[in-house]
C-alpha positions in Angstrom: -12.7 2.4 -19.3 -15.1 0.6 -17.0 -12.7 -2.3 -16.3 -10.3 -0.1 -14.5 -12.9 1.2 -12.0 -12.2 4.2 -9.9 -8.7 3.0 -9.3 -7.8 4.4 -12.7 -8.3 7.9 -13.9 -7.3 10.4 -16.5 -4.0 10.6 -14.6 -2.4 7.7 -16.5 -2.1 9.5 -19.8 1.7 9.1 -20.3 2.2 5.6 -19.0 -1.1 4.3 -20.3 0.2 4.9 -23.8 2.8 2.2 -23.2 0.2 -0.5 -22.3 -2.9 -1.8 -24.0 -4.7 -4.5 -22.1 -6.4 -7.2 -24.2 -10.1 -6.3 -23.7 -11.1 -9.4 -25.8 -9.5 -11.8 -23.4 -12.1 -13.4 -21.1 -14.1 -10.2 -20.6 -17.0 -12.3 -19.2 -15.0 -13.1 -16.0 -14.9 -9.6 -14.8 -18.4 -8.7 -16.0 -19.7 -11.7 -14.0 -17.8 -11.1 -10.8 -18.9 -7.4 -10.8 -22.5 -8.4 -11.3 -22.4 -10.9 -8.5 -20.6 -8.6 -6.1 -23.1 -5.8 -6.8 -26.0 -8.3 -6.3 -24.4 -9.2 -2.9 -24.6 -5.6 -1.7 -28.1 -5.2 -3.1 -29.4 -8.4 -1.5 -27.8 -7.7 1.9 -28.8 -4.0 1.8 -25.3 -2.9 2.7 -23.3 0.1 1.6 -20.0 -0.6 -0.1 -18.4 2.0 2.2 -17.4 2.0 5.8 -19.6 0.7 8.6 -19.6 1.1 12.4 -16.7 -1.4 12.8 -14.6 0.7 10.4 -15.3 3.8 12.4 -14.3 2.0 15.6 -11.1 0.8 13.9 -10.3 4.4 12.7 -10.6 5.6 16.3 -8.6 2.7 17.7 -5.7 3.1 15.2 -5.5 6.9 15.8 -5.5 6.3 19.5 -2.8 3.7 19.2 -0.7 6.3 17.4 -1.5 9.6 19.1 -2.1 8.6 22.8 1.4 7.1 23.4 2.8 10.3 21.8 0.8 12.4 24.2 2.1 10.3 27.1 5.6 10.9 25.9 5.5 14.7 25.6 3.4 15.2 28.7 5.7 13.0 30.8 2.9 10.6 31.8 5.6 8.0 31.0 9.0 9.0 32.5 11.2 5.9 32.4 13.5 5.0 29.5 11.8 1.6 28.8 8.4 3.2 29.2 9.3 5.6 26.4 10.6 2.8 24.3 7.3 1.0 24.7 5.4 4.1 23.7 7.4 4.4 20.5 6.8 0.7 19.8 3.0 1.2 20.2 3.2 4.2 17.9 5.0 2.1 15.3 2.1 -0.3 15.2 -0.4 2.6 15.3 1.4 4.2 12.4 1.2 0.9 10.5 -2.5 0.6 11.4 -3.3 4.1 10.1 -1.5 3.4 6.9 -3.0 0.0 6.3 -6.5 0.2 7.8 -7.5 3.9 7.7 -5.9 6.3 5.3 -5.6 3.6 2.6 -9.4 3.2 2.2 -9.9 7.0 2.4 -7.4 7.8 -0.3 -9.0 5.1 -2.5 -12.3 6.9 -2.0 -13.9 3.8 -0.5 -14.2 5.0 3.1 -17.2 7.2 2.5 -19.5 8.4 -0.3 -18.6 11.9 0.9 -15.5 13.1 -0.9 -14.7 15.6 1.9 -14.7 12.8 4.5 -12.4 10.7 2.3 -10.1 13.7 1.8 -10.0 14.6 5.5 -9.2 11.0 6.7 -6.8 10.5 3.8 -4.7 13.4 5.1 -3.7 11.2 8.0 -0.9 10.0 5.8 0.7 13.4 6.3 0.8 12.7 10.1 2.8 9.6 9.6 5.4 11.2 7.4 4.0 10.9 3.8 2.3 13.1 1.3 -1.2 12.2 0.2 -0.9 13.3 -3.4 2.3 11.3 -4.1 0.7 8.3 -2.4 -2.4 8.5 -4.6 -0.3 8.7 -7.8 2.1 5.8 -6.9 -0.5 3.5 -5.4 -3.9 4.3 -7.0 -2.8 5.4 -10.4 0.4 3.4 -11.1 0.4 0.3 -9.0 -3.3 -0.5 -9.4 -3.2 0.2 -13.1 0.1 -1.6 -14.0 0.6 -4.1 -11.3 4.0 -5.9 -11.6 4.7 -4.4 -15.0 8.3 -3.4 -15.3 8.9 0.3 -15.8 5.3 1.2 -15.0 4.6 -0.1 -11.5 6.7 2.0 -9.1 6.1 -0.5 -6.3 8.6 -2.8 -7.9 11.0 -0.1 -9.0 13.7 0.3 -6.3 16.5 2.0 -8.2 18.5 -1.2 -8.5 18.8 -1.7 -4.7 16.5 -4.7 -5.0 15.7 -6.9 -8.0 12.0 -7.5 -7.7 11.2 -8.6 -11.2 12.8 -11.0 -13.6 12.7 -8.3 -16.2 15.0 -6.0 -14.2 18.8 -6.0 -14.7 20.7 -8.1 -12.1 23.6 -6.6 -10.3 26.3 -8.7 -8.6 25.2 -7.5 -5.1 21.6 -8.7 -5.7 22.7 -12.2 -4.7 22.8 -10.9 -1.2 19.4 -9.2 -1.3 17.7 -11.9 0.7 19.9 -10.8 3.6 19.8 -7.0 3.2 16.2 -6.7 2.1 14.8 -6.7 5.7 17.0 -3.8 6.5 15.8 -1.8 3.5 12.2 -2.7 4.4 12.7 -1.3 7.9 13.7 2.1 6.5 10.9 2.2 4.0 8.7 4.7 5.8 11.7 6.7 7.0 13.0 7.0 3.4 9.5 8.1 2.3 9.6 10.8 4.9 13.1 12.0 4.2 13.5 11.8 0.5 11.1 9.8 -1.6 8.3 12.4 -1.6 10.7 15.0 -3.0 12.0 12.6 -5.7 8.5 11.6 -6.6 7.0 15.1 -6.9 9.8 16.0 -9.3 9.3 12.8 -11.3 5.5 12.8 -11.3 5.4 16.5 -12.3 7.5 15.7 -15.4 5.0 13.1 -16.3 2.1 15.5 -15.7 0.7 13.3 -13.0 0.9 15.9 -10.3 -0.9 18.4 -12.6 -3.6 15.9 -13.3 -4.3 15.8 -9.6 -5.2 19.5 -9.8 -1.9 20.9 -8.5 1.0 22.7 -9.9 4.5 21.5 -9.2 5.2 24.6 -7.0 2.0 24.1 -5.0 2.8 20.4 -4.4 6.4 21.2 -3.5 5.2 23.9 -1.1 2.7 21.5 0.5 5.4 18.8 1.0 7.6 21.4 2.6 4.9 22.5 5.0 3.8 18.9 5.9 7.4 17.7 6.4 8.2 20.8 8.6 5.1 20.2 10.7 5.9 16.5 11.0 9.5 17.2 12.2 8.3 19.8 14.7 5.6 17.6 16.1 7.2 14.1 16.2 10.9 14.9 16.5 11.4 18.4 18.1 8.6 18.2 20.7 9.7 14.9 22.2 13.3 16.0 22.2 12.3 19.1 24.2 9.6 17.8 26.5 10.1 14.1 27.0 11.7 13.1 30.3 14.4 11.1 28.6 17.5 12.4 26.8 17.1 13.9 23.4 19.0 11.2 21.7 16.7 8.6 23.3 13.7 10.3 21.8 15.4 10.4 18.4 16.1 6.6 18.7 12.5 6.1 19.7 11.4 7.9 16.6 13.7 5.7 14.4 12.4 2.6 16.1 8.8 3.6 15.4 9.7 4.0 11.7 11.6 0.7 11.6 8.5 -1.1 12.9 6.2 0.6 10.5 8.4 0.2 7.5 8.9 -3.5 8.2 5.1 -4.1 8.6 4.1 -2.2 5.5 6.8 -3.7 3.3 6.1 -7.3 4.2 2.3 -7.0 3.8 2.6 -5.5 0.3 5.5 -7.7 -0.8 3.6 -10.9 0.2 0.7 -9.7 -2.0 2.7 -9.4 -5.2 6.3 -10.6 -5.0 5.8 -14.4 -4.4 6.4 -17.5 -6.3 2.8 -17.8 -7.7 2.5 -14.3 -9.1 3.5 -13.3 -12.6 5.7 -10.4 -13.8 5.3 -8.6 -17.1 7.0 -6.0 -19.3 5.3 -4.1 -22.1 5.8 -5.4 -25.6 7.2 -3.1 -28.3 3.6 -2.5 -29.4 2.4 -2.1 -25.8 -0.1 -5.0 -26.1 -0.7 -7.2 -23.1 -1.9 -10.8 -23.3 -4.6 -10.4 -20.7 -7.4 -8.0 -20.0 -6.9 -5.9 -16.9 -8.9 -8.1 -14.5 -7.1 -11.3 -15.5 -3.8 -9.4 -15.2 -4.7 -8.5 -11.6 -5.5 -12.1 -10.8 -2.1 -13.2 -12.2 -0.1 -10.6 -10.4 -1.8 -10.6 -7.0 -2.2 -13.0 -4.1 -4.1 -13.4 -0.8 -2.8 -14.8 2.4 -4.0 -15.8 5.9 -7.6 -15.3 5.0 -8.8 -17.3 8.0 -6.9 -15.2 10.5 -9.5 -12.7 11.5 -7.4 -10.7 14.0 -4.5 -10.4 11.6 -6.8 -9.3 8.8 -8.5 -6.8 11.0 -5.2 -5.1 11.9 -3.8 -4.9 8.4 -7.0 -3.5 6.9 -8.1 -6.6 5.0 -5.0 -6.3 2.7 -4.5 -10.0 3.0 -7.5 -10.0 0.7 -5.4 -8.3 -1.9 -7.1 -9.9 -4.9 -10.5 -8.4 -3.8 -8.8 -5.1 -3.1 -7.3 -4.9 -6.6 -10.5 -5.9 -8.4 -12.7 -3.6 -6.2 -10.5 -0.7 -4.8 -13.7 1.4 -4.5 -15.1 -1.0 -1.9 -14.2 -0.6 1.8 -12.0 -3.4 3.1 -14.4 -4.4 5.8 -16.4 -6.2 3.1 -13.5 -8.1 1.5 -14.0 -11.3 3.5 -17.6 -11.6 2.3 -17.0 -10.8 -1.4 -13.9 -13.1 -1.5 -16.1 -16.1 -1.6 -17.8 -14.7 -4.7 -14.5 -13.8 -6.4 -12.9 -17.2 -5.6 -15.9 -19.2 -6.9 -16.2 -17.1 -10.0 -12.4 -17.5 -10.7 -12.7 -21.2 -10.4 -15.7 -21.2 -12.7 -13.8 -19.4 -15.4 -10.5 -21.1 -14.9 -8.8 -18.0 -13.6 -6.0 -18.3 -11.1 -6.8 -17.3 -7.4 -3.4 -17.2 -5.7 -3.6 -17.8 -2.0 -1.4 -18.8 0.9 -3.2 -20.2 4.0 -0.8 -18.5 6.4 1.2 -15.3 6.5 4.3 -17.3 7.3 3.8 -19.3 4.2 3.5 -16.1 2.1 6.7 -14.8 3.8 8.6 -18.0 2.9 7.4 -17.7 -0.7 8.4 -14.0 -0.9 11.9 -14.6 0.4 12.3 -17.6 -1.8 11.5 -15.7 -4.9 13.6 -12.8 -3.6 16.5 -15.2 -3.4 15.9 -16.6 -6.8 15.7 -13.2 -8.3 18.9 -12.2 -6.6 21.0 -15.2 -7.7 19.6 -15.0 -11.3 17.6 -18.3 -11.1 14.7 -16.3 -12.6 
């Protein structure tokens, strides 16, 4: 189905049966915005993929992550606080790789060359994740079924957090505004330690792993190898070779993950779990009131679009609307095409959710998090 772009694939067989987007609902909006965006690239003679600035950013983020690590294990930095600072830099480098580099590659938008996308996408394995699970959760499920209860795994947190008004409320959820930041800080650590294992079992049962061209055994073996390599490289080596005590290296590793988890969580939560965005659940017949593009506009939000430095670091994901409509376009182009998307949305009376500042988006996120927790919504 063209409306789902490259973000969707044949991988959604089981879950897609539960949802049928209304293709008759304002189809002209998406047709028009696609036509105008395509015309923009044609008239400017630009590729939709990475440019020189994107290549520079890739090198920068990798250096921000790997160079401090080299300094740690080769004892270029020998003091305790020097090591702490190196782990902090790695935390931001890890975030930068996740948000600005491997994200585009695993969407297939970094390059026209699939081999380049695959190679750069494998960087997620160097920050503790597994590329196949990420593609399934993010590309296939989140982009297909954004904010739909039971289908979008990004809002499914096994009852630890209530992120949708369609989820059951537990008594402890009234405190989630206080403990959510702690859970956010262990997001990437949890992904490394347990989530990939849980997901490969779950996704295999849904045939999603097999649709990626892997058997369950092959995927499980790859996870074992990548996790083993990650432990050896980023935990064992610093504990052996760093000039500080082993437990200080371990604490540094945890600090790195805490920074990365907090950054990743807040960026993505502010894009979908705020006061302006809508939440859905499938009807008994699976029919949705909107077509897919309108659904994305109602469940997604931008923030801090005028902050160029911030946008550069987080991979343009503050232009989340553009990303959801055009996941096959590299993020370095989002700022330009956002003007087209916004004007077209206004023309067709389609919502274009946007917070001028990141702090405003954060305030909105924690406001809705509190209201969900106390049962106000």
